[in-house]
N, C-alpha and C positions, 0 to 999 in steps of 0.2 A: 296364615304364615306369609303369604304373599304380600299383604299390606305391611307387615313388619319389615320384610326385606326392602320394600320400596322406601319405607320410612328410614330404615337404617342407612341405606345407600344414598339417601337424598343428600345433596351437598351441604345445605345448611345444617342438617342433623349431624352429619359427619364432623363438621367444624365445631359444633357445640359439644359433641362427645370428645373430640380432640382437646378442646379447651378444658373440659372437666378433667381429663386425664393429666393434662399439664398442671392444672391447679392442685389436683390430688398429690402428684409427684412433688410439687414445690412445698405443699403442706407437710408431707412425709419428711422431706429434706430439712425443713425448718424445725420439726419436732425432734428429728435425730440430732441436729446441731444443738439445739437447746439442752437436750438430755446429756450430750457428750460434754458440753461446756458448764453444766450444772456444778460439777465437782470443783472447778476452779473459780466459780462465781464468788465474788467478794474479795479475792486476793488481788491487791493492787501490785503493779510492778515493783514498788518500793517494799512491800511486804515480802514478795518473792526474793528481792535481792537481799533483804535483811535475813531471811532464812538460809539462803545460799551462802551468805557470808559466815553465818554461824557454822554451818556444815564445813566450810573450807577451813576456818580457824580450828574448829574441834579435831577435824581429821588430820591437820598439820601436827597436832599434839598427840596422836594415837601411835602405837597403843598406849593408852592411859592406864596405868596400874593403880588400882584402888588401895587405900591404906590397909584394908582388911587382908591383903595378900591372898584373896580367894578368887579375884576376878580382874578383868581388864576390859576396857572399851576399846574396840577395834575399828569400828567404822560407823559413820552417821550418814544417812541419805535423805534427801528431801525430794519429794515428788509434788510439784505444784499442781499438776493436773488432778492427781488423786487427793490432793490436800493431806499428805501423809508425811511423817517424819519417822524414820526407822533407826534403831540403835542396835548394833551388833556386839554382843559381849562374848568373852571366853571365860568359862569357869575352869579354875586350876585343878580339875579332876579328869580321870580317865573313866569313861562309861563302864568299862570292863572291871574297874576296881570296886564297884558298888553293886549292891543287889537292886533289884527292881523296886523293892519296898523302900530302900534308901533313896532311890531316885524319885519315887513318888513323893517322899517327904521333901526332898530338895525342890522339886517342882511346885508343890504347895506352898512352900516358904517363899520361893521366888514371886509367884503370883500375888500372894498377900502383901509382901514386903514392897514390890514395885508399885502395886496399885495404891497402898497406903502412902508411900512416900510421894508419888506423883500428885496425889490429892492434896497433899500438905505443902507442896512447892508453890509459893505465891511470888516467885521472882518475875521479872519483866518478861523473860522468855516464856515461861509457862502461862502466864496470864495472856500473852499474845496467842499462844496455841489455843487457849479457851476461846478468846474473842474470835479467832479466825476459823474455829471448828476444825482444827487439825487432828487427824487420827494418829495416835502414837502406837508404834509397834516396836516391841523389844524381842530380840532373838538371842537366846543363850545357847552357846555350843560348849562341848567339852574340849579338851586338849587335842582330840583327834578330829576335830570339826564335825562331830555328830551333833545334830539339833537336839538339845535337851528340852527346851521350852520355848514356845512363842507366846507373847502376850499382846493382845490388841485392846487398846483403850480408845474407844470412840468418843467424840465430843459429848460432854454430859456425864460420861462415866469417870471423868477425873476432874 
């Protein structure tokens, strides 16, 4: 044990150990930074501006009432760091006016319809979402702001 103590407290050994700790800390910091920045990897400032402009224009036109008179788009959000686009809708129903079985059917219909429609959208915006690996999130609430259904479509699922 005495030899270890001498070795540990030796000036050159202490410097070596200190250097190793500094290198380890720097490596951990680098790994943390690359992990945190992974989500925004690949998005240029031009693409971020493109998505932010889309959000700004779309939100200036909300609430957008759909011709089916059953829903409206209330809000669109873009998070460049998370590479996600969120859409918030209201369904013109009160949760209390439907049975749980009816809501189950409504939820199923929403998920299948949204997924099918997004897969079939081949406009510039949706192609850009695909190219950039944007996660799409759809949130549907009732007239009382109760969350009815959330739909998450990761890149490759649409």
